[in-house]
C-alpha atoms as one frame of an Amber mdcrd trajectory, in Angstrom:
protein
 -41.029  -2.857  27.251 -39.391   0.794  27.694 -36.609   0.164  28.485 -35.951
  -2.338  25.613 -37.030   0.256  23.250 -34.721   2.773  24.625 -31.918   0.380
  24.593 -32.765  -0.715  20.871 -32.851   3.330  20.205 -29.104   3.405  22.040
 -27.837   0.648  19.951 -28.944   1.935  16.777 -27.609   5.622  17.111 -24.248
   5.602  15.976 -21.230   6.334  18.756 -17.997   8.043  18.432 -14.862   5.976
  19.598 -11.847   8.274  19.517  -7.913   6.803  19.067  -5.464   8.811  21.768
  -1.694   8.813  21.318   0.210   9.961  24.364   3.248  10.335  22.690   4.424
  12.176  19.447   5.061   8.950  17.039   3.348   6.189  19.476   0.798   3.842
  20.103  -3.006   4.527  19.196  -5.449   3.359  22.240  -8.918   3.791  21.937
 -11.542   5.553  24.462 -15.474   6.132  24.628 -16.131  10.180  23.302 -19.932
   9.473  22.916 -20.014  12.538  25.576 -18.025  14.953  23.301 -19.723  15.334
  19.812 -17.612  17.703  19.142 -14.139  16.795  19.464 -11.798  17.309  16.827
  -8.482  15.250  15.548  -5.844  17.410  16.975  -7.398  18.022  20.303  -5.725
  17.366  24.090  -7.906  15.473  26.116  -7.773  13.932  29.364  -8.137  10.792
  30.055  -7.457   7.547  32.717  -5.193   4.786  32.363  -3.213   1.788  33.851
  -0.815   4.482  34.790  -3.136   7.001  35.948  -4.936  10.031  34.502  -2.827
  10.957  31.245  -3.114  13.652  28.790  -3.514  12.391  24.988  -3.541  14.176
  21.414  -6.818  12.849  19.077  -5.480  11.069  15.943  -8.620   9.440  14.611
 -12.327   9.722  15.431 -14.859   6.812  14.419 -18.837   5.881  14.770 -19.806
   2.488  15.450 -24.174   1.705  15.691 -23.333  -0.808  19.025 -23.071   1.451
  22.209 -23.225  -1.828  24.595 -19.914  -2.642  23.090 -18.203   0.736  23.158
 -19.538   1.195  27.069 -17.950  -2.355  27.883 -14.890  -2.789  26.486 -13.551
   1.224  26.353 -13.480   3.737  28.918 -14.644   7.201  28.778 -12.851  10.600
  27.909 -13.136  12.272  30.924 -12.918  16.287  29.604 -11.131  17.940  26.602
  -7.867  19.400  28.125  -7.958  23.229  29.207  -5.314  25.877  28.328  -4.315
  25.367  31.949  -3.563  21.819  31.444  -1.696  22.220  28.660   0.377  24.933
  30.540   0.914  22.717  34.309   2.045  20.055  31.401   4.780  22.080  29.922
   5.918  23.117  33.408   6.484  19.069  34.236   7.870  18.046  31.084  10.906
  21.119  31.729  11.493  19.094  35.091  12.104  15.320  33.403  16.109  16.105
  32.965  16.272  16.979  35.968  14.854  13.786  37.371  16.578  12.129  35.080
  19.777  13.356  36.126  19.143  12.164  39.837  17.847   8.705  39.111  21.263
   8.389  37.288  23.461   9.477  40.176  21.333   7.238  42.489  21.496   4.212
  39.685  25.188   5.014  40.198  25.956   4.716  43.942  23.469   1.532  44.056
  25.595  -0.209  40.940  22.705  -2.126  39.301  23.144  -3.554  35.735  20.926
  -1.288  33.767  20.424   2.214  31.964  18.049   5.012  32.735  16.342   6.291
  29.353  13.919   8.625  30.607  12.084  10.295  33.061   8.324  10.754  32.067
   6.026  13.257  34.526   2.117  12.938  34.210   0.507  15.886  32.903  -0.118
  16.881  36.777   2.722  16.053  38.157   1.462  13.448  40.229   3.274  10.660
  38.783   6.918   9.865  37.403   7.869   7.295  35.830  11.442   5.800  34.415
  12.142   4.555  31.818  15.286   1.612  31.444  16.785  -1.162  29.348  18.772
  -4.076  30.884  21.091  -6.191  29.239  21.087  -8.679  31.931  19.186 -12.129
  30.162  18.020 -12.162  34.565  15.563  -9.620  35.462  17.148  -6.845  37.731
  15.278  -5.781  40.709  14.657  -2.289  41.210  12.699  -2.093  44.379  16.208
  -0.481  46.641  16.764   2.506  43.548  13.080   2.912  43.530  12.778   3.792
  47.422  16.001   5.798  47.094  14.571   7.711  44.467  11.466   8.494  45.557
  13.170  10.208  48.674  13.847  13.336  46.162  10.212  13.647  44.928   6.779
  14.290  46.241   5.417  12.261  42.751   4.453   8.994  42.923   7.520   6.759
  40.889   7.199   3.770  38.959   9.856   1.989  36.874   9.055   0.322  33.495
  11.394  -1.596  31.758  11.766  -1.140  27.672  12.770  -3.348  24.978  16.207
  -2.418  22.797  14.147  -1.158  19.629  11.574   0.864  22.503  15.082   2.268
  23.437  16.290   3.280  19.869  12.678   4.777  19.316  13.213   7.233  22.596
  16.252   8.150  21.701  15.740   8.738  18.230  18.660   9.710  15.192  19.555
   8.256  11.878  19.757   5.134  10.668  22.262   3.339   8.138  20.343   4.813
   5.110  21.163   8.318   6.259  17.741   8.863   7.347  16.079   9.390  10.474
  15.034   6.002  11.783  11.878   4.887  10.695  10.760   4.027  14.406  11.185
   7.457  15.464   9.287   9.001  12.430   5.986   6.542  11.545   6.172   3.468
  13.117   3.507   3.534  15.717   4.035  -0.271  16.343   7.534  -3.140  15.781
   6.272  -5.573  13.147   8.214  -9.192  14.162  11.360  -9.254  11.762  12.866
 -13.073  10.841  16.183 -13.979   9.376  14.027 -15.083   6.116  13.193 -12.197
   5.044  16.938 -10.786   4.274  16.811 -14.529   2.429  13.973 -14.284   0.518
  15.451 -10.714  -0.625  18.268 -11.976  -1.146  20.227  -9.849   1.131  23.478
 -10.509   2.643  23.442 -11.962   5.939  26.519  -9.978   7.199  25.243  -8.899
  10.860  26.492  -5.301   9.955  24.469  -4.949   6.735  21.003  -6.140   8.343
  21.181  -5.463  11.821  19.740  -1.564  13.269  20.830   0.618  15.423  18.903
  -0.824  18.241  20.975  -4.625  17.707  18.089  -6.225  16.171  17.088  -6.979
  12.607  15.951  -3.976  10.799  12.588  -3.021  10.512  12.549  -2.148   6.663
  13.161  -5.820   6.020   9.323  -6.320   6.329   8.633  -3.006   3.768   9.417
  -5.651   0.400   9.463  -8.940   1.860   5.495  -9.208   0.393   6.510  -8.579
  -2.863   9.385 -10.700  -3.146   6.817 -13.287  -1.744   3.995 -12.684  -4.596
   6.627 -12.311  -7.329   8.827 -15.720  -6.469   5.352 -17.358  -6.581   5.211
 -16.463 -10.760   8.175 -17.365 -11.634   9.995 -20.884 -12.039  12.548 -21.827
  -9.011  16.547 -21.675  -9.414  17.857 -24.566 -11.154  14.888 -25.616 -13.391
  15.043 -26.199 -17.292  12.854 -23.807 -18.993  11.694 -22.712 -22.623  12.453
 -19.271 -24.030  12.939 -17.674 -27.617  16.626 -18.060 -27.209  15.796 -21.665
 -26.673  15.980 -23.906 -23.557  18.445 -23.498 -21.011  18.665 -23.222 -17.045
  17.513 -20.946 -14.706  20.261 -19.559 -12.496  19.044 -16.443 -11.112  16.012
 -14.797 -10.009  15.003 -11.007 -10.321  11.580 -10.238  -8.241  11.911  -6.808
  -8.975  12.343  -6.815 -12.901   9.766  -9.997 -13.045  12.490 -11.766 -14.730
  14.811 -14.715 -14.455  18.269 -15.094 -15.310  18.634 -18.241 -17.941  21.945
 -20.281 -18.918  21.387 -21.009 -22.830  24.523 -22.255 -23.548  27.675 -20.203
 -22.373  25.376 -17.363 -22.359  23.372 -16.053 -19.888  20.401 -14.049 -20.976
  17.832 -11.907 -18.767  14.102 -13.676 -19.968  10.919 -11.414 -18.898   8.072
 -13.947 -17.480   5.825 -13.451 -20.543   8.344 -15.014 -22.624   9.111 -18.096
 -20.063   7.683 -21.738 -21.462   7.451 -24.563 -20.029   9.604 -26.955 -20.963
   7.510 -29.506 -21.938   5.459 -26.558 -24.382   8.393 -25.800 -25.648   9.808
 -29.536 -26.742   6.342 -30.112 -28.354   6.811 -26.683 -30.073   9.985 -27.282
 -31.508   9.250 -31.192 -32.395   5.850 -29.828 -34.367   7.849 -27.495 -36.194
  10.497 -30.344 -37.286   7.590 -32.630 -39.196   6.758 -31.688 -42.522   3.835
 -30.120 -43.526   0.959 -32.633 -44.793  -1.038 -29.964 -46.756  -4.502 -29.759
 -47.414  -6.622 -29.259 -44.103  -4.212 -30.290 -41.836  -1.172 -27.033 -43.035
   0.380 -25.679 -40.368   2.824 -24.168 -42.036   1.104 -21.468 -44.061   2.463
 -22.352 -47.467  -0.529 -24.655 -48.526  -3.548 -23.977 -49.299  -6.592 -26.075
 -48.116  -8.143 -27.956 -51.223 -12.088 -26.433 -49.930 -10.261 -23.217 -51.085
  -8.173 -24.296 -53.908 -11.073 -25.673 -55.937 -12.946 -22.401 -56.237  -9.981
 -20.485 -57.694  -9.110 -23.819 -60.326 -12.400 -22.764 -61.587 -11.603 -19.251
 -62.261  -8.528 -19.617 -63.851 -10.491 -22.836 -66.368 -13.482 -20.132 -67.095
 -10.659 -17.314 -68.037 -10.370 -18.097 -71.607 -13.607 -18.380 -72.526 -14.141
 -15.107 -71.098 -10.782 -13.426 -72.967 -12.757 -14.839 -76.213 -16.263 -13.184
 -75.653 -14.578 -10.136 -74.836 -12.547  -9.973 -77.683 -15.542 -10.557 -80.121
 -17.520  -8.031 -78.553 -15.018  -5.315 -79.289 -14.568  -6.726 -82.719 -18.637
  -5.896 -83.281 -17.846  -2.822 -81.913 -15.751  -1.453 -83.935 -17.413  -2.747
 -87.051 -20.172  -0.758 -85.799 -18.899   2.189 -85.730 -16.763   2.052 -88.674
 -20.339   1.253 -90.521 -22.021   4.530 -88.827 -18.955   7.226 -89.466 -20.335
  10.574 -90.840 -18.938  11.290 -94.501 -17.862  15.190 -95.017 -18.453  16.768
 -98.418 -15.702  18.349-100.618 -17.292  21.703-101.229 -17.027  24.432 -98.049
 -20.192  25.541 -96.084 -22.305  28.206 -97.147 -21.664  30.264 -94.522 -17.735
  30.001 -96.190 -18.618  30.766 -99.259 -20.316  33.756 -98.272 -17.424  35.307
 -96.880 -16.356  38.689 -98.215 -12.999  38.470 -97.438 -11.033  36.603-100.476
  -9.387  33.560 -99.653  -5.576  34.155 -99.063  -2.867  32.805-101.648  -1.386
  29.823-100.583   2.187  30.072 -99.408   4.865  28.142-101.328   7.236  26.803
 -99.331  10.578  27.617-100.272  12.920  25.311-101.401
């Protein structure tokens, strides 16, 4: 019971998984970092790989709750690299160019149809790996070359075949766009590229325009492929009849990035957005309905004829208007008579206050003739 409880407690405790990268722009491999809780991104660690002990840099750290899965599938990180390990690694990196020259001279004497691309030492110099490429479709046997090179080095020598995309990634350089190659700058893995992607995007199938420096289809053909596919699903196909505000026409070209199509209407071509496209059946129904005369009443479709339900109150209002106007006239006449009857009368004599005024009345001036 105690062992089961301990196993449950261990499985519930979150464990760390570290993603380690062995090249500046290389694939990330995962290792168990449960024994290094203070591990940080950017630290250099020593791990055991299929090519022996290697030094890598931590690129990511994740937490998982199932410890058994981590222990069964992932190898543990041995230790964090020390300053001495980093110094030894720099020393052996300086020896890689010399080893590459020796390997190329040995291959020249043997005459194998291969090209030596790069020499890589392990961080402690115990293993030396030569990366090479071959244009031959048949497998090239490098046993003789390996034996010849082993005489010049104390380390264990290995030969590894790489593909043309990996060769371009290792050599670096600039692409046709003028920028540093994507594989050398940020691509950690190569996605499959097909000629269908170029056709979907409307790119010319000229090999000089769709082929990269590696001799394969350019990796950038993948970047916008999904956007083109989604845009084409919402747009009508080529040579299909559609309705537009300008009339009925035929689709002659699709412009996915503008979410529009080019429509041939008569002798003119018009760019129509997806929101303005109407299926041809619906467009014909609207045209037919617009050509029919309006029936009036509740079935009015043009808006000029008002329904009878709305017309009746208005008719009642107009018929009652003469009676209401006559009543208003009689009221105004009675009001005028009442004002005339109760109008106050004015006496001819001036008020008493004016009669007792000390000032004599000024003589009235006669207007000159």
